[in-house]
N, C-alpha and C positions, 0 to 999 in steps of 0.2 A: 550609479543609483545609490541613494542614501536612505536608510530607514532608521528612524529613532524609535526603538522599541519601548522606551519609557513612556511615550505618549499613549500607547495601548495599555501598558501595565506600569503604574507609577513605582511599583516595588522593584522593577528591573531598570537599572541604569546602565544600559549597554546599547551601543549602536551597531547596526549591521549594515555593511556597505558591500557593493559589488564593484570591484576594481577591474580595469582593463586586463590585468594579469589573470583574472578568473576565467577569461574567455579564450585563453590560448589553447590551441589544439582542437577547437570545436568548429564544426562546419555549420554556420548559422543559416537561417532562412529556409530550413527544410521542415520546420514544424514537427520535429521528432518528439515523441513523448520522453519523459524522464524515466530511464530504466537503469537500475543500480544493482549492486551486490550488498546484501546485509548479512549479519551473523545471528544465527539462532543456535544456542548451545555452542558446540565447537564446529558447526557447519557454516561454511560460506554459501549462502543461498543466492544464486544468480537469478536473473530474469524477474526482478522485483519492480513492478510499475508503481511510480509515485503519481497518484491521481487525487488531488485535493477536492475534485468534484464528486468523488464517490462518497456516499453517505455511510459506508462501513469499510472495515478492513477484512480482506479475504485471504484465506489460506486454502489453496487447492489440494484436494485429497491426495493426489500423486506425490506432491511435495511433503505433505503430512506424513505419509508412509516412509518416504526416503530419508527423513531426518530422524526416524526411529520412534515416532510417537505411536501410541496404541489407541485404538478406537474406544477403549474403556476410559480413557482420560477425557473424553468429550462430555460436555454437559448438554442435556437436551435443549433444543431450540424450540420454544413454543410460539407458534405463529405461522401463518401461511405467507410465503413469499411468491410474488407473481410479477411478471413483466408487464410492460405497457399494453401488450396485446393479450394479456390474460394467461400466458403459459406458466405452468408451475415450475419452481426452481427447487432442486433437491439439496437441502442443507443437512449435512450429517450431524451437526451440533456446533457448539462453540467452545473455545479454549483460550485461556489467557497465558501468554508466554512473554518472557523477556527477549527483547530484540536489540541488537547493537547497530546504531547508525554510525558510519565512518570507521576509520581505523587509526591506531596510534593516538596522537594528541587530539584528533578530531572525533574520537569515539564517545558516544553518548548512549546510555541504556535507558529504555523505557519499557513499561509493561503494555502489551497490546492484546486486546480482546479480538480474536478472529472468529468470523464465521467460517467453518470448514465446509467447502462446497465440492461436490463431485460433479464436475462438468468439464468438457473439453475447453482448454484455454492455452494460449502460448506463454502465459506467465505462471510463475510459481506462487507469487504473492502479489496482492494489490494493497498498497498502503493508501487508505482513504482519509477523509477529513478528520475523523477522531484522533488518529495517531499524528497526523500532520500538525494539528493544533496543540496536542499534548507536547510534541517536540518543540513547539514554538518556532516552527520553520518558516523561512521565506524562500521562494523559488523563482529563479529566472528561467522561464520556459524557452526563451530565445537562445540562451547560451547554456542551458542544461546544467545549472549550478544551484545547489540548495545550501542554505546556511541556517544555523540554529544556535541559540545562546547556550553557553556552558557555564560551569562554575568559575568563580573568580573573574568574572567579566570577559571571559574568553568567548570566541565564536568558532564553532565547528563548521567544516565545509565538506560537502559530499558532491561528487561530480557524476554526471550521467555517462553511460557507456554507449556511444553511438553504434559501435559494431554490433553489440548485442541487440540494440534497438532494431537495427535492420534485419537481424535474424528473426526476431520476434514478429516483425512486420510480414516477412515472407511466410512464416508459419501461420500467421493469422489469415493470410490469403488462402492457404490450403484448408484451414478450418471453415472458412466461408463457403468454399466449394462443397465441402462435406455437408454443410447445413441444408443445402438444397435437397439432399436425400433423406433428411430427417423429418419425420412427421411433426406437425405443429405442437402436439402435446409433449414432445421429447426435445424441444428446442434447447440448445445450451444456454447458459447463463450470460446475461449482459450485466456487468457489475453495477452499472449506474441505476439498475432497476430495483435494487433492494435497499431496505432501510431497517436496521436492527432496532430502531426506536419503537417499532410497532409492538414488540413484545412488552415494552415498558408501558405503553399506552393501554395495554390490555390488563395491566395490574400485576404482571409477574415481577419477581424480585431480581436483583442483580446476581450474577453468578458468583460463587465463592472464588477467592483467589487461589490460583494453583501454585 
């Protein structure tokens, strides 16, 4: 697969390709999601789902606490989030953090605005469309490889972790069983249901940088 990124952005003259060597060690045809490990501060955060279909970036509150963040660092989120069936979603607030994709020569840092959500989930973080586009990434969902442009014309590579993907899948099945016991007004979050652009449409300002 060959992608000429300069066609999308004339200021960038670099090409991103997916070679046969990128697909070594991957069991294809299983439709696994892209689950990776990223770095926030000095923490390696596992169980990070890459989901370009999601309209926002999500940091789950359990992970928020484990990496040593304080609730006082959260900015209020003004707006009501609801699922397709009308259930309310509890958003603790939002926070902007630096996050590192890849390691070594593949490392690239961007600032991510997360909605911090208190809800059961098998992932710690969900990287959605805003960060995916900011990273300038391209994703092979079949072979679980993501590539992104870097300085001096280089291209970074990040691979999915199929073992962790399967663990998350089994945990999600347990959560689904638990949902049957939860009343409709307490249903857990489905990440594809929320859109942070709602607060801007209501005339609120962007959050200050942390």
